[in-house]
N, C-alpha and C positions, 0 to 999 in steps of 0.2 A: 515620438522614434520606436520606429519595430523592434524588436532584438532579433541578435542573430542566433541562429540556435544547430546544431550537433546534433546528430544523432548514432551510438553507438548501440550494436544489434540492430532488430529488426526489419533482416532485408524480407526476399519473398520466401512467402511461404510461416511467416510469424504472425501471432496473431496481435501481441500486446503492444509490439513497434508501431502499428497501425492505429492503433486507439490512441496512444500518446499522439501520434500527428494529427489524428481529428482535433483533439482537445486541443494542442497548439494555437491549431490555425482559428479555435472557435471564436476566440473575442481581440481577434488580429493584434495577439501582443509580440506574436513568435513567425518568422520567417526561418525554415530550416535551409539551411547553406550550404551543409555538409558532412561526411558519414562517414564512419568505419562498419558498413554495416550485417558484412559476416567475413567468417573469418580464410573463407574460402573465397581469392580474388576476384575470379568470373563470375561469381555469384553477388559479390561487393557491386563491383563494376555495374552488371545489370540491375543493378539493385536502383543505385543512383540512377545510373538513365532516367529510369521509369518514373522517378520523382523530381528528375529535370535538376538536379547537382550537377553543379559542370566538373570535369573531369577532373581538374587537377583539384576539383577537393573531395574527390572520393579515392577514399585509403584503403590503403591490403591489411591497415593491422590500428588498434586504438592508439598503441607507443609513437607511430607515426604521423598519427593525427594530434595528440595533443602536443607534440612539438612545433608540427607546423602550422596550427593554428595558432598558437602562442605567439610567435613569429611574426603574423602579417599584421597589418595594420588594422583591417577589418575582419580581425579572427572573430571567433567566436564569443556570446556575452554567454553562455550557459550550454552543459552536455548532457544528451539523456541518454541516461545508458538503461536498456530492452532487452541484455543478455542472459542465458542462464545463470540459477543464483553465483554457478561458482567462479564468473569473472565478475563480479560489482566488484570486490576491493582493489581488485588490481585497478581497473580501470577507473575506478575513484580516483585510486592513489595518484596515476598519472594524471588528471587532468589535474588533481587537489594543488599536485607538486608546480603543474603547467599554472597557477595562478588562473585557473578558470570554474567558476560557479556548475555544482552538479546537482542534477535531477534523477535520481536512481529509484529504478522498480524496488518492490520490496520480494524475499527479506531481505537485510542489508549484505548478507554476507552467509556463510557455509561452518561458522567457528564464533564461539564468543573472543578468541582474542583479535582476530581480524576487525570486526566490530567495537572492539575497544583502541584496535590501532587507528580506526577510523575516525575515532568521535578525540582523539589524542590529534591528527592530522587537522580537523577541522578547528580544532582549537586553537592550534599553533597558527591556521593562516588566514584564519576572520570571514572566509568565505561562504555564503549560503551555501548549505545543503538540503535540499526538499525530498523527502521520501514520499510515495507515491502511494500512499494509503489511501484509495479510493473513493472508502465509503464516509472518511470525515468532509469529503465537502458537499457530501446533500445536506440542502436547507434543514431537513427537519428532524435529523443526526445533531448538526447543533441547536435547535431550539431546544431537544431533548437535555442537552449537552445544559443552554442557558436554565433550564428550567432544574437541573440537580442542582447548580451550581447557584441558586437564587434561596434554595431551600423549599421548593415548595414538594416536593414526595420527601420530607424533612432529612435524617441520616439513614443513609442507605441501607438496607440488609443483604439484599440478594440479588445478582445480577445473572441472567443464564442468556446466551447466545447460540443457534442453531446456524450453521450453514452450513446447506447441503446442494452436493449436484449427483448428476448418475453418469458424467462423462467416462469412468474410469470400470462403471460395472462388468465391460468386456474387456477384454486386453487389446487396449488400441496403441501400446505400443509394440506389440509386433504385428501391426497392419502398417506402419508407412505412416503412421501420427506423429509428427517430429515433435507436437506442443509434447503429448503423454511420454516420449521416448526418456527425452530429459528430464522432466518432472521424475519417472519412476529412478532416476538412476544416481545413485549416492555421489557419486564422483560428477556430477552436474546440479545435484537439486542439493547435497549436501545429507546431514544427515536424517534428517524428518521428511518425508514424503506430505498427505494431506495437511500433516501439521504445520507445516512449511509453508504449504501454497496458499491452504484458504483458511489454515486454526491462526496461521500471524492477523490475518484479517479482523475477524471472531476477539482473539483478544486485543489488538488493538481498540478496537468498537466499544470492548467493556472497558475499560480503564480510558475511551474517549471521553464517552458519556459522562459515565459518573465520577472521574479524576480522582478513582481508588486508587492507592500504590500497593499492586500485587507482591505479596510477602513467599507465599508456598504453590506447587503445585503437584498433584495427583492424575497418572497420565496414564492411559488403558490404548494403548496404540495395537492398529489389526492392519495387516494386509490380508485380506481376502481376497485380490485377484492370485491367481497361478504362478508359482514363480514370482510374485513381485518382489523386489527387495526390499521395499520403502513401504510406510504403511499408506492406510487407502483410505482409511475408519480410526477417530480418535475421540473418545473419551475424556473428559480433561475435568477434574476439582479444580477449584481456586480458592487459595484463603488470601485475604486484604489483611494490610495491617491495623485498616480502622475495625475489626471484626467481621467485615461484613464476609462474604461467603458468593463465593459462584460455578457456575456449573459451561461448560462446551461441549458443544456433540457436532466435530468436524468431519461429514462427508464426502467420497466423488464416489460412492456405490449405491446412494441411494436414487432408486430405482423412480422415476417421477419426474424428480426436482433436476431444477435446470440451474438458477444463482439462491437457495433458497436462506438467504439471509437475514435474519432476525434477532431482536435484542429486545428482553424484553427484563426492566427494572423493579424492581420490588422496597420500598420505601415504608419508614414509620407511618408518614403522613400521607400516602400514594403511590402510586403504580404507573409507570410508563411502559408502552411498547411500541414499538418501528416492524415494519416488514419492506425490505428492499425492493418487493414486486406490490407494494404498494405504495411508494416512496413520497408520497406527498402529503399523509398522512399519518398522524402523532395521535396513539390512545393516551388520552392523561384523565387519571382517576381518582379525583381524592378520596379518603378512606370516609367509607358515612355513604356518600353521593355517586348521581351514576356518570358514566365512563362520558367523557368529554373527548368528540373528535376532531381534533386542531389540525386546519388545511394550511398548506403552502401559498402561503398572500394572502392568506384568510383575516378575519377580525382577532384584535388579540395578539399575531404571531408577532414573535420582534425580528427574528430572522429575515434578512433580505432575498428576497427573490428574482430570478431571472425575469420571468414572465407570470400574466397574471395570472389567478387563479386560475383552474383548470384546463389550463394548456401544461401539459403536464413536463416538467422536468426528469432526467433521469441520468444512466451513468455517466455516459458521454459528459452532460453539460456538469457533472460534479467532478469527472474527470478534470476540463477546462476550468472548472473556477480555482483548482490547486494548480493549473499552468497559469492564470491569470493573476493567484497572489504571489505564488512564486517570480512573476515578471518584476510585481513592484520591488519584491524583496531584491531583485536584481541592478533593476533600476538605482533603489537607495544606496546598495555599494558599490554601484557605480559612481555613485553622485557623492557621494560623503554623506548622505542624510537619512532623518530616522524619521518616522510617522510617527509614532507613539502610537500605535494605533495595536489592541490586542491580535498577536499572532496567534491563531491555532494551526496554523499548518504541522505538517508532520517532521521531524528531525530527523537528523544521523543520531541523538539520543531515545530515538524510540526505534529506531532499527535495533540498535541495542536491545531493547529492552525486548524485544522480539524475539530476538535471537537466544539469549536467556529464557527467554520462553520456551522456545523450541528446544535447546539442550538440556535442558531440567526436566520435560516434559518426555523427550526422549531417556534418558537417566532411571526416570522415576516407572516408566514402564519396563527398560532391562533390569531392573531390579526388583521385579516383582509386583510392582504398584504400590510404593510408597511416597509418602510424600519429601520432597525435594524443598528446598527453600530457592530462594531467585535472587 
């Protein structure tokens, strides 16, 4: 049976809402049946009509939606939250209190206190909460994680992640770009700009692949854009509790870079390299031996693939993997069952870790580039 999905945010002119809808549909687990697509009632109604949502299930506010859907016998099985960052906590709280599982875009919140409150509420309700850290859904990212966990590169010494874009190299926020406008606005994005928008992806990828627990950060955040209130470039050093070190360069003002996410892990016995723009390949180099390129779906690769080798899988498929696994968790919750399989989906706790990373990075920068414990 297909599950019923609701959505808050993601109306006309939004980018990430459309991505969520495509991902939810791809494997046939979800039907979008309800939404509060905008805080503007007219835009919300227009968006719902264009998406084929019945008028009685198009809502003017997320509070009204949570209350009404919880009371319906055919109410939604989960809600996807695709609003600007500052709305994530109140929307998630409303639906969790209504007994409805949550699929939330990142970052989790704009303050550590709000993130901690959500962690507590999820624990109290026992409801599924999935954070859409997209890159954890790529097969070869999971293969890298499995190789590290199996000890194939030995003890991790260093992890380096860069995430480069160029879409804010010009002042897009002053030219009518809705996505740029809210991402550069502290009231909507929170205390971090680039560090929150894509730096959290880099941070999450570093911890997801290596399994390392971060202990401290030192950050140099810069707003190169004229009169820009939030950073658009972040250079960050990391320390991990296990003695490993790390570096992150996240930038949205790097000309020529579109979605340049890359992770390199150096261990005592070998190294790994994965590049999001070549997502089907993972470079594995044992110390003293030639580099091997492991290909998704190829011989010796254990991580399952959707398609045979040579048929590219990318961003939408990775996103869809998260939605497919979220469907499994929601079904188990509804049925009171447990599969016993290893769950690697990002959760509300990963969201809290990301929020602590953002706040520590901002504080480090504001205090002149000092080490700040996480």
